[in-house]
C-alpha positions, 0 to 999 in steps of 0.5 A: 500500500502506498500513501498519498505522500509516497510512503509505502508498506507491504505485509506478508503473512501466513495462517495455519489452523486459524492462527497467524504463524508468520508475519513480515513487512517491508516499509519505506524509511519513515520512522512512524510507518515502521513503528506502526508496522512493528506494533502491528506485528507485535499485536498480530503474531500468534493471534487467531486470524479473526482476532488479528483482523480486528486490529484497528488504526485507532488502536495503533494510534492509542498504543503509540501516543507520542506520534504527531497527529499529522502522522496518524495517517500512517496507522491507517496505511498499515492497517489497510496493508495488513488486511490485504496481507491477511486476506491473501494469507487466508485465501492461500491457506484455503487453497492448500486445504489448511484450516483458516 
C-alpha cells in the first residue's frame, strides 16, 4: 500500500489452523510507518486470524501516543496493508486445504 505522500508498506503473512504463524513487512524509511508496522506485528503474531483482523488504526494510534497527529495517517496505511496481507494469507491457506 502506498500513501498519498509516497510512503509505502507491504505485509506478508501466513495462517495455519486459524492462527497467524508468520508475519513480515517491508516499509519505506519513515520512522512512524515502521513503528506502526512493528506494533502491528507485535499485536498480530500468534493471534487467531479473526482476532488479528480486528486490529484497528485507532488502536495503533492509542498504543503509540507520542506520534504527531499529522502522522496518524500512517496507522491507517498499515492497517489497510495488513488486511490485504491477511486476506491473501487466508485465501492461500484455503487453497492448500489448511484450516483458516
